[in-house]
Each structure stands twice: as structure tokens, then as C-alpha cells.
C-alpha positions as CSV (number, residue, x, y, z in Angstrom):
1,M,24.1,-26.2,8.2
2,A,27.1,-25.4,5.9
3,N,28.1,-21.8,6.3
4,K,24.7,-20.3,6.3
5,K,23.5,-19.0,9.7
6,L,19.9,-19.7,10.8
7,A,17.9,-16.5,10.8
8,F,15.5,-15.9,13.7
9,T,16.2,-12.2,14.0
10,S,12.9,-10.7,13.0
11,D,9.7,-11.3,10.9
12,Y,10.6,-9.0,8.0
13,M,13.9,-10.7,6.9
14,E,12.3,-12.3,3.8
15,G,10.9,-10.5,0.8
16,A,7.2,-11.1,0.1
17,H,4.7,-13.9,-0.3
18,P,4.9,-15.5,-3.7
19,R,1.3,-14.5,-4.5
20,I,2.2,-10.8,-4.0
21,L,5.2,-11.1,-6.2
22,E,3.1,-12.7,-8.9
23,A,0.5,-10.0,-8.7
24,L,3.1,-7.2,-8.9
25,T,4.7,-8.8,-11.9
26,A,1.4,-9.5,-13.7
27,T,0.4,-5.8,-13.3
28,N,3.8,-4.3,-13.8
29,M,3.2,-2.7,-17.2
30,E,-0.3,-1.4,-16.5
31,Q,-0.7,2.3,-16.4
32,T,-2.7,3.6,-13.4
33,P,-3.4,6.9,-11.6
34,G,-1.0,7.7,-8.7
35,Y,-1.3,8.5,-5.0
36,G,-3.5,5.5,-4.1
37,L,-6.3,6.5,-6.5
38,D,-5.8,3.4,-8.7
39,P,-8.2,0.5,-9.0
40,F,-5.9,-1.9,-7.1
41,C,-6.0,0.4,-4.0
42,E,-9.7,0.8,-4.3
43,S,-10.2,-3.0,-4.5
44,A,-8.0,-3.5,-1.5
45,R,-10.0,-0.9,0.4
46,D,-13.2,-2.7,-0.3
47,R,-11.8,-6.0,0.7
48,I,-10.4,-4.6,4.0
49,R,-13.8,-2.9,4.7
50,K,-15.5,-6.2,4.3
51,A,-13.0,-8.1,6.4
52,C,-13.4,-5.5,9.2
53,D,-17.2,-5.3,8.8
54,A,-16.7,-1.5,8.5
55,P,-18.4,-0.5,5.2
56,D,-17.9,3.3,5.8
57,A,-14.3,3.2,6.9
58,D,-11.6,5.2,5.3
59,V,-8.5,3.0,4.4
60,Y,-5.1,4.6,3.7
61,F,-1.9,2.9,2.6
62,L,1.5,4.0,4.1
63,S,4.9,2.5,3.6
64,G,6.0,1.6,7.2
65,G,5.0,1.3,10.8
66,T,7.0,4.2,12.4
67,Q,5.8,6.5,9.6
68,T,2.2,5.4,10.2
69,N,2.4,5.9,13.9
70,A,4.0,9.3,13.6
71,V,1.6,10.6,11.0
72,V,-1.6,9.3,12.7
73,I,-0.6,10.4,16.2
74,G,0.4,13.8,14.9
75,A,-2.9,14.1,13.1
76,L,-5.0,13.0,16.1
77,L,-3.4,15.1,18.8
78,R,-3.8,18.8,19.5
79,P,-0.6,20.8,20.3
80,W,-1.1,20.5,24.1
81,Q,-1.7,16.8,24.1
82,G,0.4,13.6,24.4
83,V,-0.2,10.0,23.7
84,V,-0.6,7.3,26.5
85,S,1.4,4.2,25.9
86,A,2.8,1.2,27.7
87,S,6.3,2.1,29.0
88,T,7.5,-0.7,26.7
89,G,5.4,0.3,23.7
90,H,7.1,0.6,20.4
91,I,6.5,4.4,20.2
92,S,8.0,4.8,23.7
93,V,11.2,2.7,23.2
94,H,12.0,1.6,19.6
95,E,11.0,4.5,17.4
96,A,13.9,6.8,18.2
97,G,11.7,9.5,19.6
98,A,9.7,9.9,16.4
99,I,6.6,11.0,18.3
100,E,8.5,13.6,20.4
101,F,10.2,14.7,17.2
102,G,6.7,15.5,15.9
103,G,6.0,17.7,18.9
104,H,4.1,15.4,21.2
105,K,5.1,13.6,24.4
106,V,4.7,9.9,25.0
107,L,3.0,9.4,28.4
108,P,4.1,6.0,29.7
109,L,2.0,3.7,31.8
110,P,3.2,0.7,33.8
111,E,2.8,-2.5,31.9
112,S,2.7,-6.2,32.5
113,M,4.2,-8.3,29.7
114,G,3.7,-5.4,27.4
115,K,0.1,-4.6,28.2
116,I,-1.5,-1.8,30.1
117,R,-4.4,-2.2,32.4
118,A,-7.7,-0.4,32.1
119,E,-7.6,0.5,35.8
120,D,-4.2,2.2,35.4
121,L,-5.4,4.1,32.4
122,D,-8.5,5.3,34.2
123,Q,-6.4,6.4,37.2
124,L,-4.0,8.3,34.9
125,L,-6.9,10.2,33.3
126,K,-8.5,11.0,36.7
127,T,-5.2,12.1,38.2
128,Y,-4.7,14.6,35.3
129,E,-8.2,16.0,35.7
130,E,-7.9,16.3,39.4
131,D,-4.5,18.0,39.4
132,A,-5.0,21.7,40.1
133,N,-2.0,22.4,37.9
134,H,-3.0,20.4,34.9
135,D,-3.0,23.4,32.7
136,H,0.8,23.4,33.1
137,M,0.9,19.7,32.1
138,V,0.7,17.7,28.9
139,A,-2.8,16.4,28.6
140,P,-3.5,12.7,27.7
141,G,-5.1,13.1,24.3
142,M,-5.2,9.5,23.0
143,V,-4.2,6.0,23.8
144,Y,-1.8,3.8,21.9
145,L,-1.8,0.0,22.1
146,S,-0.3,-2.7,19.9
147,Q,-1.7,-6.1,19.0
148,P,0.4,-8.1,19.5
149,T,2.4,-6.0,22.0
150,E,6.1,-5.4,21.8
151,F,6.5,-8.6,23.8
152,G,4.2,-10.6,21.4
153,T,1.5,-10.8,24.0
154,L,-2.2,-10.3,23.2
155,Y,-4.9,-8.1,24.5
156,S,-8.1,-10.2,25.1
157,L,-11.4,-9.0,23.9
158,E,-12.4,-8.2,27.5
159,E,-9.3,-6.1,28.0
160,L,-9.8,-4.2,24.8
161,R,-13.4,-3.5,25.6
162,A,-12.5,-2.2,29.0
163,I,-9.8,0.2,27.6
164,S,-12.2,1.2,24.8
165,R,-14.9,2.1,27.3
166,I,-12.6,4.3,29.3
167,C,-11.3,6.1,26.1
168,R,-14.9,6.8,24.9
169,H,-16.0,8.0,28.3
170,A,-13.0,10.4,28.4
171,G,-13.6,11.4,24.7
172,I,-10.1,10.4,23.5
173,P,-9.2,8.2,20.6
174,L,-8.0,4.6,20.9
175,Y,-5.4,3.7,18.3
176,V,-3.9,0.2,17.8
177,D,-0.6,-0.5,16.1
178,G,-1.1,-3.8,14.2
179,A,2.4,-4.2,12.8
180,R,2.2,-7.9,13.6
181,L,-1.5,-8.3,13.5
182,A,-1.5,-11.3,11.2
183,Y,0.3,-13.3,14.0
184,A,-2.3,-12.2,16.5
185,L,-5.1,-13.4,14.2
186,S,-3.4,-16.8,13.8
187,S,-2.8,-17.4,17.5
188,P,-5.0,-20.0,19.1
189,Q,-5.1,-17.8,22.2
190,N,-6.5,-14.8,20.3
191,N,-10.2,-13.8,20.6
192,V,-10.0,-10.4,18.9
193,D,-10.8,-10.2,15.2
194,L,-10.7,-7.4,12.7
195,A,-14.3,-6.5,13.2
196,D,-13.7,-6.2,17.0
197,L,-10.9,-3.7,16.3
198,A,-13.1,-1.7,13.9
199,R,-15.8,-1.6,16.5
200,L,-13.7,-0.8,19.6
201,C,-10.9,1.4,18.2
202,D,-11.0,4.8,16.6
203,A,-8.1,3.9,14.2
204,F,-5.8,0.9,13.7
205,Y,-3.4,-0.3,11.1
206,I,-3.1,-3.7,9.5
207,G,0.6,-4.6,9.2
208,G,2.0,-5.7,5.9
209,T,5.8,-5.2,6.2
210,K,6.1,-7.9,8.9
211,C,3.2,-10.0,7.6
212,G,4.1,-11.1,4.0
213,A,4.3,-7.8,2.1
214,L,7.4,-6.2,0.7
215,L,6.4,-3.1,2.6
216,G,3.3,-1.3,3.6
217,E,0.6,-0.8,6.3
218,A,-3.1,-0.3,5.9
219,L,-4.6,2.3,8.2
220,V,-8.3,1.8,9.0
221,V,-10.4,4.7,10.3
222,P,-13.9,3.4,11.0
223,D,-15.4,6.9,11.2
224,P,-13.9,9.0,8.5
225,A,-14.9,12.2,10.3
226,L,-12.1,11.5,12.9
227,L,-9.3,12.3,10.5
228,P,-10.5,14.9,7.9
229,H,-8.1,15.8,5.1
230,F,-5.8,12.9,6.1
231,F,-4.8,12.5,2.4
232,T,-3.3,16.0,2.6
233,I,-1.7,15.3,6.0
234,M,0.0,12.3,4.5
235,K,1.3,14.5,1.7
236,Q,2.6,17.1,4.1
237,N,4.5,14.4,6.0
238,G,6.1,12.7,3.0
239,A,3.9,9.7,3.5
240,L,1.9,9.7,0.3
241,M,3.5,7.4,-2.3
242,A,3.2,8.4,-5.9
243,K,3.1,4.8,-7.0
244,G,0.5,3.9,-4.4
245,R,-0.5,0.9,-6.5
246,V,2.6,-0.9,-5.1
247,L,0.8,-0.9,-1.7
248,G,-2.7,-1.5,-3.1
249,I,-1.7,-4.5,-5.1
250,Q,-0.1,-6.1,-2.1
251,F,-3.1,-5.6,0.3
252,D,-5.5,-6.6,-2.4
253,T,-3.6,-9.9,-2.6
254,L,-3.4,-10.2,1.2
255,F,-7.1,-9.8,1.5
256,T,-8.0,-12.2,-1.3
257,D,-9.1,-15.7,-0.2
258,H,-8.4,-14.9,3.5
259,L,-4.6,-14.9,2.9
260,Y,-4.0,-12.3,5.6
261,Q,-6.0,-14.1,8.2
262,E,-4.1,-17.3,7.5
263,I,-0.6,-16.1,6.6
264,G,0.6,-16.2,10.2
265,Q,-0.2,-19.8,10.9
266,T,3.3,-21.1,9.9
267,A,4.9,-18.6,12.2
268,I,2.7,-19.6,15.1
269,A,3.3,-23.3,14.6
270,C,7.1,-22.9,14.3
271,A,7.2,-20.6,17.3
272,A,5.3,-23.1,19.4
273,K,7.6,-25.9,18.4
274,L,10.7,-23.8,19.2
275,Q,9.3,-22.6,22.5
276,K,8.7,-26.2,23.6
277,A,12.3,-27.2,22.6
278,L,13.8,-24.3,24.6
279,Q,11.7,-25.2,27.6
280,D,12.7,-28.9,27.3
281,A,16.3,-27.8,27.1
282,G,15.9,-26.0,30.4
283,I,16.3,-22.5,29.0
284,P,14.2,-20.0,30.9
285,L,11.7,-17.9,29.1
286,L,10.4,-14.5,30.1
287,F,7.0,-16.0,29.7
288,E,5.2,-18.4,27.3
289,S,4.5,-16.5,24.1
290,P,1.2,-16.8,22.3
291,T,2.5,-15.5,19.0
292,N,5.7,-15.5,17.0
293,Q,8.2,-13.8,19.3
294,I,10.0,-15.9,21.9
295,F,12.1,-14.3,24.6
296,A,14.7,-16.6,26.1
297,V,17.2,-15.9,28.9
298,L,20.5,-17.4,27.8
299,E,23.6,-17.9,29.9
300,D,26.3,-15.9,28.2
301,D,28.4,-19.0,27.4
302,V,25.4,-20.6,25.8
303,K,24.8,-17.5,23.7
304,K,28.4,-17.5,22.7
305,K,28.1,-21.0,21.4
306,L,24.9,-20.2,19.5
307,D,26.0,-16.9,17.9
308,P,28.2,-18.4,15.1
309,Y,25.2,-20.4,13.9
310,V,22.0,-18.5,14.7
311,D,21.0,-14.8,14.3
312,T,18.7,-13.6,17.1
313,S,17.8,-10.1,18.4
314,F,19.3,-8.7,21.6
315,W,16.6,-7.7,24.0
316,E,18.2,-6.9,27.4
317,K,21.0,-7.8,29.8
318,P,19.2,-8.9,33.0
319,D,22.5,-9.5,34.8
320,S,26.2,-9.9,34.2
321,T,26.1,-13.5,33.1
322,H,22.8,-13.7,31.2
323,T,21.4,-12.1,28.0
324,T,17.7,-12.1,27.0
325,V,17.4,-12.7,23.2
326,R,14.4,-12.8,20.9
327,F,13.7,-15.6,18.5
328,A,11.2,-14.5,15.9
329,T,9.5,-16.7,13.4
330,S,7.6,-15.4,10.3
331,W,5.1,-16.4,7.6
332,A,8.1,-17.8,5.7
333,T,9.9,-19.7,8.4
334,R,10.9,-23.2,7.2
335,E,10.3,-26.1,9.5
336,E,13.7,-27.5,8.6
337,D,15.3,-24.4,10.0
338,V,13.4,-24.9,13.3
339,E,14.5,-28.5,13.4
340,A,18.1,-27.4,12.7
341,L,18.0,-25.0,15.6
342,I,16.5,-27.6,17.9
343,D,19.3,-30.0,16.9
344,L,21.9,-27.3,17.6
345,L,20.4,-26.8,21.1
346,H,20.7,-30.5,21.7
347,R,24.4,-30.5,20.7
348,I,25.6,-27.5,22.6
349,L,23.7,-27.9,25.9
């Protein structure tokens, strides 16, 4: 392995898919309008609408996931409302209070492997309505999910339908964070497609940053009336890129010849191989992952032996002698790196 460490820290360590770089280079000297009003963005919107079977949808391009979550949630909520999220949801834990900074509270729900249950959501909404003091409380004004979840787990179509029914009965929007959506779409255990998201959600975004793009996320709003003047809201929040074509070209490429729907396959295959090797080595997992994130519980002395050779992400310290780490694969993970990690496990265990 020479002196180069193996990198399994996250799924945005590499640059961009070669086809995206080629497209950016080929169009580099073209002059186009700004702010996403260029022909590349419009082509990308059309391709995304077709992929989502949502011909009337508005599609907006933003530069990153936290930015997208903060701007969308701020636009959807009224001043007295908060957003319901799994207690482990990205907006609740790993976005440095971005939602609260925007003036809205995150209302956490208990979770199981990163997922909330429709029954718990229903109970939370009923408890709020039945509380005689609810005018003194933050009202649940929308629901936030991610697909995959922060733990790499997946909502099934049945689970998504149940949550969507409750949201629509209550008259509150359902918003899905799709930062790693390509890895969900490539998972053999997944049964939710883009058209399902467009039908069951009020807004969702298609992640690019972690799924083969240099940067960027594509927000899909199936009913444009939900977010009027969102272009202006993006501008107010510093989220409107002057050179919007940089995002449009990338998503136009990702949605040409089904690249986005297929780009996660390498990550899923490599993750499955690595997950089996960890299990065969007797290393406990938090659970069997269906996507590209694997959470392994390492004895601290084993972690100490791995650290000089492998970069992983710290997740939690379950006790004084163990550390849970995340191994993440990506669209660009090389099989030889997975093999090298497996060989290293054989040598140190």
C-alpha cells in the first residue's frame, strides 16, 4: 500500500465523474445567461422532470445539502412552526444548528436505524392538537426524511406511503433529503423510485455532491404552487449561483443515459463486499447496511492498528474500549482498494 492511506471516510472525497468533467470542459468557453436561466439548466430540468414522471415540477439547482435544507425548510415553514425529524436526522445532528439559526426548531422523533415510524408521527401530531396549551408551543409544520437515512438505511415504499398519508391528512409538507439518493436507487433492497418520491413528497432533492458531481443538488417541487417566488428566496439566502450553468451541466450529464440511476452501483457492490469481509472477520456491525455506509464496532486496539493505513469516519464511542466507525464507499471506489482493506483486516486480526 506504499505510503498512501486507503480512503473510506465519505462519498464525496473524489472530484467528479469523467463524463461531467468532459461536459464542463467542452462547454467552458460558451457564453450563457446566468442564474440558472441557461440552456444547460433547462435541459437538465426537462430530463429530471421526465425521470421523475413529474412534467409540471419546478426544479432548482443549489450548491450543497445543508444550504438546500435550510433554504427549503425556511421557505416552507411559518414563523410559529418547526420541522419534524428523526432524532438522528442530518438537520437535527450534523448541520450545526442551521435550521435553528434560520429561526425554526427541529422537533425530534424517536427513530429505529435512522427511520421514523408513521405511528409515532401520527401520535406527535395528535398530541400537539390535543394539548390545551399548544398555542404556547412550536407547531409541527412539516416533516423531514432522508433517503437513504443518516445510517444508510432505506424507507420502503410502504413506509413512505404511510408517512405521506399522515402528512397530507394533517395538511403539512413532506420533504425528503436525497443527498445520497443515487445509492438508494442502486440498492437491491430499494423499492422507491424517483416517480414515487415525486408522487408522495411535496419537495425533495436529488443529491449530486455525494453522487458523482463536483457539487450541487437538484430540488424538485412537484407542485410549483407550494413554493412561490422560490427563485427570489434563493437569492435572499445567497443560494442563487450566478454561474448556474456549472450545476446545470452536471445534472444534465447525470440524467443523460440513466447515469444517475446507475452511478451508485459500484458503491453498493464494494460496500457489500466489505461488509461481508468485516462480518467474516468477526467485527460486529450496528446492522447490515443496504447502501454504501457500513458502521462497524471496532475494539480500540484494532482501530489503532487500522488508523495508520485506513481513513474512516468516527461515529460514536459506545463504551470505553470500543469505537463505532463508518466505512463509506462511493461511485468512484476502486475494487483494488476494497481488496487491500480486506487483506489488511486479515493481517491485523
